[in-house]
VOLO-237649 format. One record per residue (C-alpha): residue number from 1; x, y, z; residue in three letters. Coordinates in steps of 0.02 Angstrom, whole numbers, padded with zeros to 5 digits, m for minus. Example, Ala and Ser with C-alpha at 12.3 -4.5 7.8 and 13.67 -1.06 7.14 Angstrom:
<mivexs>
+---------+--------+--------+--------+------+
| mardren |     px |     py |     pz | tipa |
+---------+--------+--------+--------+------+
|       1 |  00615 | m00225 |  00390 |  Ala |
|       2 |  00684 | m00053 |  00357 |  Ser |
+---------+--------+--------+--------+------+
</mivexs>
This chain:
<mivexs>
+---------+--------+--------+--------+------+
| mardren |     px |     py |     pz | tipa |
+---------+--------+--------+--------+------+
|       1 | m00849 |  01009 |  01373 |  Unk |
|       2 | m00857 |  01124 |  01201 |  Unk |
|       3 | m01002 |  01102 |  01060 |  Unk |
|       4 | m00993 |  00939 |  00976 |  Unk |
|       5 | m00903 |  00937 |  00782 |  Unk |
|       6 | m01004 |  00921 |  00663 |  Unk |
|       7 | m00938 |  00763 |  00528 |  Unk |
|       8 | m00991 |  00688 |  00395 |  Unk |
|       9 | m00890 |  00539 |  00426 |  Unk |
|      10 | m00996 |  00421 |  00483 |  Unk |
|      11 | m01120 |  00436 |  00368 |  Unk |
|      12 | m00996 |  00398 |  00234 |  Unk |
|      13 | m00947 |  00235 |  00310 |  Unk |
|      14 | m01123 |  00190 |  00339 |  Unk |
|      15 | m01129 |  00202 |  00148 |  Unk |
|      16 | m01043 |  00030 |  00117 |  Unk |
|      17 | m01188 | m00069 |  00149 |  Unk |
|      18 | m01260 |  00016 | m00015 |  Unk |
|      19 | m01084 | m00064 | m00132 |  Unk |
|      20 | m01112 | m00226 | m00213 |  Unk |
|      21 | m00983 | m00342 | m00217 |  Unk |
|      22 | m00935 | m00475 | m00380 |  Unk |
|      23 | m01051 | m00331 | m00480 |  Unk |
|      24 | m01002 | m00430 | m00643 |  Unk |
|      25 | m01037 | m00592 | m00567 |  Unk |
|      26 | m01198 | m00697 | m00558 |  Unk |
|      27 | m01243 | m00712 | m00372 |  Unk |
|      28 | m01339 | m00825 | m00260 |  Unk |
|      29 | m01331 | m00717 | m00136 |  Unk |
|      30 | m01298 | m00530 | m00173 |  Unk |
|      31 | m01137 | m00486 | m00034 |  Unk |
|      32 | m01103 | m00295 |  00012 |  Unk |
|      33 | m00945 | m00229 |  00066 |  Unk |
|      34 | m00995 | m00175 |  00233 |  Unk |
|      35 | m01038 | m00363 |  00269 |  Unk |
|      36 | m00872 | m00421 |  00179 |  Unk |
|      37 | m00773 | m00316 |  00290 |  Unk |
|      38 | m00845 | m00389 |  00463 |  Unk |
|      39 | m00817 | m00561 |  00391 |  Unk |
|      40 | m00615 | m00504 |  00348 |  Unk |
|      41 | m00590 | m00432 |  00498 |  Unk |
|      42 | m00662 | m00595 |  00578 |  Unk |
|      43 | m00551 | m00687 |  00480 |  Unk |
|      44 | m00407 | m00596 |  00497 |  Unk |
|      45 | m00402 | m00598 |  00702 |  Unk |
|      46 | m00416 | m00781 |  00670 |  Unk |
|      47 | m00255 | m00795 |  00567 |  Unk |
|      48 | m00191 | m00685 |  00703 |  Unk |
|      49 | m00230 | m00813 |  00828 |  Unk |
|      50 | m00170 | m00964 |  00714 |  Unk |
|      51 | m00014 | m00848 |  00700 |  Unk |
|      52 |  00025 | m00832 |  00898 |  Unk |
|      53 | m00022 | m01003 |  00957 |  Unk |
|      54 |  00058 | m01107 |  00834 |  Unk |
|      55 |  00189 | m01012 |  00724 |  Unk |
|      56 |  00263 | m00930 |  00854 |  Unk |
|      57 |  00186 | m00745 |  00806 |  Unk |
|      58 |  00185 | m00593 |  00905 |  Unk |
|      59 |  00044 | m00515 |  00816 |  Unk |
|      60 | m00121 | m00384 |  00889 |  Unk |
|      61 | m00266 | m00485 |  00834 |  Unk |
|      62 | m00381 | m00343 |  00890 |  Unk |
|      63 | m00267 | m00211 |  00786 |  Unk |
|      64 | m00290 | m00327 |  00633 |  Unk |
|      65 | m00474 | m00344 |  00671 |  Unk |
|      66 | m00511 | m00175 |  00682 |  Unk |
|      67 | m00393 | m00133 |  00527 |  Unk |
|      68 | m00493 | m00264 |  00420 |  Unk |
|      69 | m00660 | m00170 |  00464 |  Unk |
|      70 | m00578 | m00005 |  00372 |  Unk |
|      71 | m00492 | m00087 |  00237 |  Unk |
|      72 | m00627 | m00054 |  00107 |  Unk |
|      73 | m00694 |  00104 |  00170 |  Unk |
|      74 | m00619 |  00200 |  00026 |  Unk |
|      75 | m00744 |  00114 | m00083 |  Unk |
|      76 | m00866 |  00220 | m00010 |  Unk |
|      77 | m00793 |  00361 | m00138 |  Unk |
|      78 | m00737 |  00245 | m00267 |  Unk |
|      79 | m00856 |  00113 | m00278 |  Unk |
|      80 | m00794 | m00072 | m00298 |  Unk |
|      81 | m00720 | m00091 | m00441 |  Unk |
|      82 | m00705 | m00280 | m00522 |  Unk |
|      83 | m00549 | m00384 | m00517 |  Unk |
|      84 | m00537 | m00412 | m00684 |  Unk |
|      85 | m00538 | m00214 | m00699 |  Unk |
|      86 | m00437 | m00177 | m00574 |  Unk |
|      87 | m00311 | m00306 | m00603 |  Unk |
|      88 | m00331 | m00298 | m00794 |  Unk |
|      89 | m00121 | m00244 | m00812 |  Unk |
|      90 |  00010 | m00143 | m00698 |  Unk |
|      91 | m00040 |  00030 | m00763 |  Unk |
|      92 | m00226 |  00011 | m00715 |  Unk |
|      93 | m00159 | m00063 | m00546 |  Unk |
|      94 | m00026 |  00048 | m00499 |  Unk |
|      95 | m00160 |  00202 | m00573 |  Unk |
|      96 | m00318 |  00112 | m00463 |  Unk |
|      97 | m00203 |  00115 | m00299 |  Unk |
|      98 | m00176 |  00312 | m00313 |  Unk |
|      99 | m00345 |  00337 | m00329 |  Unk |
|     100 | m00377 |  00237 | m00174 |  Unk |
|     101 | m00264 |  00338 | m00092 |  Unk |
|     102 | m00322 |  00497 | m00127 |  Unk |
|     103 | m00493 |  00423 | m00062 |  Unk |
|     104 | m00412 |  00379 |  00103 |  Unk |
|     105 | m00363 |  00529 |  00141 |  Unk |
|     106 | m00534 |  00627 |  00107 |  Unk |
|     107 | m00619 |  00511 |  00223 |  Unk |
|     108 | m00476 |  00547 |  00348 |  Unk |
|     109 | m00496 |  00743 |  00291 |  Unk |
|     110 | m00675 |  00704 |  00342 |  Unk |
|     111 | m00656 |  00616 |  00515 |  Unk |
|     112 | m00678 |  00731 |  00679 |  Unk |
|     113 | m00535 |  00816 |  00717 |  Unk |
|     114 | m00517 |  00738 |  00864 |  Unk |
|     115 | m00492 |  00598 |  00800 |  Unk |
|     116 | m00389 |  00622 |  00624 |  Unk |
|     117 | m00228 |  00559 |  00684 |  Unk |
|     118 | m00336 |  00384 |  00746 |  Unk |
|     119 | m00429 |  00364 |  00612 |  Unk |
|     120 | m00272 |  00405 |  00470 |  Unk |
|     121 | m00184 |  00264 |  00561 |  Unk |
|     122 | m00315 |  00135 |  00527 |  Unk |
|     123 | m00370 |  00183 |  00340 |  Unk |
|     124 | m00197 |  00246 |  00278 |  Unk |
|     125 | m00120 |  00069 |  00229 |  Unk |
|     126 |  00049 |  00147 |  00215 |  Unk |
|     127 |  00053 |  00164 |  00417 |  Unk |
|     128 |  00026 | m00039 |  00441 |  Unk |
|     129 |  00172 | m00156 |  00439 |  Unk |
|     130 |  00215 | m00272 |  00333 |  Unk |
|     131 |  00137 | m00422 |  00440 |  Unk |
|     132 | m00022 | m00329 |  00466 |  Unk |
|     133 | m00055 | m00272 |  00291 |  Unk |
|     134 |  00001 | m00472 |  00245 |  Unk |
|     135 | m00143 | m00526 |  00373 |  Unk |
|     136 | m00271 | m00425 |  00317 |  Unk |
|     137 | m00259 | m00461 |  00127 |  Unk |
|     138 | m00249 | m00656 |  00169 |  Unk |
|     139 | m00391 | m00622 |  00246 |  Unk |
|     140 | m00481 | m00519 |  00105 |  Unk |
|     141 | m00444 | m00663 | m00026 |  Unk |
|     142 | m00480 | m00791 |  00102 |  Unk |
|     143 | m00650 | m00736 |  00121 |  Unk |
|     144 | m00680 | m00696 | m00067 |  Unk |
|     145 | m00642 | m00885 | m00090 |  Unk |
|     146 | m00764 | m00941 |  00052 |  Unk |
|     147 | m00883 | m00850 | m00056 |  Unk |
|     148 | m00837 | m00961 | m00200 |  Unk |
|     149 | m00865 | m01106 | m00115 |  Unk |
|     150 | m01041 | m01055 | m00041 |  Unk |
|     151 | m01080 | m00998 | m00189 |  Unk |
|     152 | m01018 | m01171 | m00304 |  Unk |
|     153 | m01115 | m01286 | m00159 |  Unk |
|     154 | m01260 | m01183 | m00187 |  Unk |
|     155 | m01233 | m01237 | m00364 |  Unk |
|     156 | m01172 | m01075 | m00459 |  Unk |
|     157 | m01078 | m01125 | m00564 |  Unk |
|     158 | m01010 | m00949 | m00623 |  Unk |
|     159 | m00869 | m00938 | m00490 |  Unk |
|     160 | m00778 | m01109 | m00533 |  Unk |
|     161 | m00632 | m00991 | m00620 |  Unk |
|     162 | m00633 | m00888 | m00477 |  Unk |
|     163 | m00596 | m01020 | m00341 |  Unk |
|     164 | m00446 | m01101 | m00457 |  Unk |
|     165 | m00381 | m00937 | m00457 |  Unk |
|     166 | m00413 | m00889 | m00258 |  Unk |
|     167 | m00347 | m01052 | m00217 |  Unk |
|     168 | m00181 | m01063 | m00325 |  Unk |
|     169 | m00173 | m00865 | m00245 |  Unk |
|     170 | m00174 | m00937 | m00071 |  Unk |
|     171 | m00082 | m01058 | m00075 |  Unk |
|     172 |  00093 | m00948 | m00164 |  Unk |
|     173 |  00072 | m00851 | m00013 |  Unk |
|     174 |  00182 | m00995 |  00072 |  Unk |
|     175 |  00084 | m00926 |  00252 |  Unk |
|     176 |  00057 | m01069 |  00393 |  Unk |
|     177 | m00086 | m00967 |  00456 |  Unk |
|     178 | m00185 | m00988 |  00316 |  Unk |
|     179 | m00151 | m01148 |  00268 |  Unk |
|     180 | m00206 | m01202 |  00443 |  Unk |
|     181 | m00384 | m01095 |  00395 |  Unk |
|     182 | m00397 | m01173 |  00214 |  Unk |
|     183 | m00366 | m01344 |  00306 |  Unk |
|     184 | m00459 | m01327 |  00477 |  Unk |
|     185 | m00598 | m01214 |  00424 |  Unk |
|     186 | m00621 | m01174 |  00257 |  Unk |
|     187 | m00706 | m01354 |  00212 |  Unk |
|     188 | m00877 | m01333 |  00316 |  Unk |
|     189 | m00907 | m01173 |  00193 |  Unk |
|     190 | m00970 | m01311 |  00063 |  Unk |
|     191 | m01094 | m01385 |  00188 |  Unk |
|     192 | m01261 | m01362 |  00222 |  Unk |
|     193 | m01335 | m01300 |  00395 |  Unk |
|     194 | m01379 | m01459 |  00424 |  Unk |
|     195 | m01211 | m01560 |  00402 |  Unk |
|     196 | m01119 | m01421 |  00504 |  Unk |
|     197 | m01246 | m01418 |  00636 |  Unk |
|     198 | m01258 | m01645 |  00654 |  Unk |
|     199 | m01044 | m01616 |  00642 |  Unk |
|     200 | m01062 | m01502 |  00806 |  Unk |
|     201 | m01185 | m01613 |  00890 |  Unk |
|     202 | m01052 | m01771 |  00880 |  Unk |
+---------+--------+--------+--------+------+
</mivexs>
């Protein structure tokens, strides 16, 4: 085997844990991008399973879970732009999308040469199918919605309007798998540990 090629790629990815989400909001529990990405991967995997099992889908759950793990990696270079700023108007949204694509390419260029194509496929969203993009995006929004449930159940009214906005966004997807997740699994996120433990013991 030849001498291993050095790369700063993985050190950059490790900095996802340093990027705080919801920076304009008062949080009971502070969430970072690395934690968020793991949850999005788990939810995307679940959405694919639901779609395949109940709604005649044929999505690869492992593929969408892996894509979800990488969906926010560009933020190690750009930081997390708050949603009210990112979506303030179409011009800002368009420009930020271009910045994200530049950051994604820069990360791909950092990857070890032997794996460049593999990481390009995972990181650059233009390489994903529309179905994959939707499931990862829906999982991303679902996780934001679940965060609002947790904050509100802890008495933090700061997230009241965010919950209302995200609830409408999820309903507007008209997605069977999203609706199934909301009905079957989301309510548990408003319960305490004692409550979900008691239910599990019934």
